[in-house]
VEXDREN-2710 file (C-alpha; in Angstrom, 1 decimal):
% VEXDREN-2710
k/r/px/py/pz
1/VAL/15.0/20.0/-48.6
2/TYR/11.8/18.4/-49.6
3/MET/10.6/15.4/-47.6
4/GLU/8.1/12.9/-48.9
5/ARG/4.7/13.1/-47.4
6/GLU/4.9/9.5/-46.0
7/SER/8.2/10.2/-44.2
8/TYR/6.8/13.4/-42.7
9/TYR/3.8/11.5/-41.3
10/PHE/6.0/8.8/-40.1
11/LEU/8.2/11.3/-38.3
12/LEU/5.1/12.9/-36.6
13/LEU/3.9/9.5/-35.6
14/LEU/7.3/8.7/-34.1
15/ILE/7.3/11.9/-32.1
16/ALA/3.8/11.3/-30.8
17/PHE/4.7/7.8/-29.8
18/ALA/7.8/9.0/-28.0
19/ILE/5.7/11.5/-26.1
20/CYS/3.2/8.8/-25.1
21/ILE/5.9/6.5/-23.9
22/GLY/7.4/9.4/-21.8
23/VAL/4.1/10.2/-20.2
24/PHE/3.4/6.6/-19.4
25/TRP/6.8/6.1/-17.9
26/PHE/6.4/9.2/-15.8
27/GLN/3.0/8.1/-14.5
28/PHE/4.2/4.6/-13.8
29/ASN/7.2/5.8/-11.8
30/ASN/5.8/8.9/-10.0
31/ASP/2.8/9.4/-7.7
32/VAL/1.4/5.9/-8.2
33/ALA/-1.8/5.3/-6.1
34/THR/-1.6/2.4/-3.5
35/PHE/-4.1/0.4/-1.5
36/MET/-3.9/-2.1/1.3
37/ILE/-5.6/-5.4/1.8
38/ILE/-5.9/-7.2/5.2
39/ASN/-6.9/-10.9/5.1
40/ASP/-9.0/-10.9/8.3
41/THR/-11.5/-8.8/10.3
42/GLU/-11.0/-10.9/13.4
43/VAL/-8.0/-12.7/14.9
44/GLN/-7.7/-15.2/17.8
45/GLU/-5.5/-14.0/20.7
46/GLY/-2.0/-15.1/20.1
47/HIS/-2.5/-15.8/16.4
48/ALA/-1.1/-13.9/13.4
49/PHE/-2.7/-12.1/10.5
50/LYS/-1.3/-10.5/7.4
51/GLY/-1.9/-7.6/5.0
52/ALA/-0.4/-6.5/1.7
53/LEU/0.4/-3.1/0.1
54/ILE/-0.4/-3.0/-3.6
55/ASP/-0.1/-0.3/-6.2
56/ALA/-2.7/0.8/-8.8
57/TYR/-1.1/-1.5/-11.3
58/GLY/-1.6/-4.6/-9.1
59/MET/2.0/-4.8/-8.3
60/SER/3.2/-5.5/-4.7
61/VAL/5.1/-2.6/-3.0
62/PRO/8.1/-4.0/-1.1
63/ASN/10.1/-2.6/1.8
64/LYS/7.7/0.1/2.9
65/THR/6.8/1.1/6.5
66/ILE/3.2/0.4/7.6
67/THR/2.1/2.2/10.8
68/TYR/-0.8/1.0/13.0
69/HIS/-2.4/1.0/16.4
70/LYS/-2.3/-2.0/18.7
71/PRO/-5.2/-3.0/21.1
72/GLY/-5.7/-0.6/24.0
73/TYR/-3.1/1.9/22.9
74/GLN/-4.1/5.5/23.1
75/MET/-4.6/7.3/19.8
76/GLY/-1.3/8.8/18.9
77/THR/0.7/5.7/19.9
78/LEU/1.7/4.0/16.7
79/VAL/3.7/0.9/15.9
80/ASP/5.6/0.2/12.7
81/THR/6.1/-2.9/10.6
82/GLN/7.8/-3.3/7.2
83/THR/6.4/-4.9/4.0
84/ASP/8.6/-7.8/2.8
85/GLU/9.8/-8.4/-0.8
86/ASN/6.3/-9.5/-1.7
87/GLY/4.6/-6.3/-0.3
88/GLU/3.2/-8.3/2.6
89/PHE/3.4/-7.5/6.3
90/PHE/2.6/-9.8/9.2
91/ILE/1.3/-9.0/12.7
92/GLU/2.4/-11.9/14.9
93/ASN/1.0/-13.0/18.3
94/ALA/-2.1/-10.7/18.4
95/GLN/-2.5/-9.2/21.9
96/TYR/-5.8/-9.1/23.9
97/LEU/-5.8/-6.7/26.8
98/GLU/-8.4/-7.5/29.5
99/ASP/-8.9/-3.8/30.4
100/ALA/-9.1/-2.5/26.8
101/GLY/-12.8/-3.4/26.3
102/LYS/-14.0/-2.3/22.8
103/ASP/-10.4/-1.1/22.0
104/ASN/-9.2/-4.7/21.5
105/TYR/-8.4/-4.2/17.8
106/TYR/-5.6/-3.5/15.4
107/GLY/-6.4/-0.5/13.2
108/ASP/-5.4/2.7/11.4
109/PHE/-3.1/0.7/9.1
110/THR/-1.4/3.5/7.1
111/PHE/1.3/3.8/4.5
112/ALA/2.6/7.4/4.5
113/GLY/3.7/7.4/0.9
114/ASP/7.0/8.5/-0.6
115/ASP/8.5/10.1/-3.8
116/LYS/7.1/7.3/-6.0
117/TYR/3.9/6.1/-4.2
118/GLN/0.9/7.9/-2.8
119/GLY/0.0/7.1/0.8
120/CYS/-3.1/5.1/1.8
121/THR/-5.0/4.0/4.9
122/TYR/-6.9/0.7/5.4
123/ILE/-10.4/1.5/6.4
124/GLY/-11.3/-1.1/8.9
125/ASN/-10.0/-2.9/12.0
126/VAL/-9.0/-6.4/13.0
127/THR/-10.7/-7.3/16.3
128/VAL/-8.9/-9.6/18.7
129/ILE/-11.0/-12.5/20.1
130/PRO/-9.9/-13.7/23.6
131/ASN/-9.0/-17.4/24.1
END
């Protein structure tokens, strides 16, 4: 069976296009990089602050666990919160501990990652200012 040259090229183009779509779909749905944004570097005692988990495509990442340290807690003591449907998480009623000194901050905000998203850690802390 003899195929016209244009049909042959069209078929090759179609196959290449299908491969490109497959690669893009795989990358978009597997091992997507993430990053975290926190809206403050300081928070007044008793007040709230928020952060967001976002993927490499600028889309929010909902319903994921964020782990962090509270003021004065020893390293190794972690607290969890969840991102909401908009990829945001809220830390309510910021604590200030009199005896914590320089450790009056929230930090080590970490998303561990899962089968679709790579993990990330927010580099920085949110210092609590006493009233």
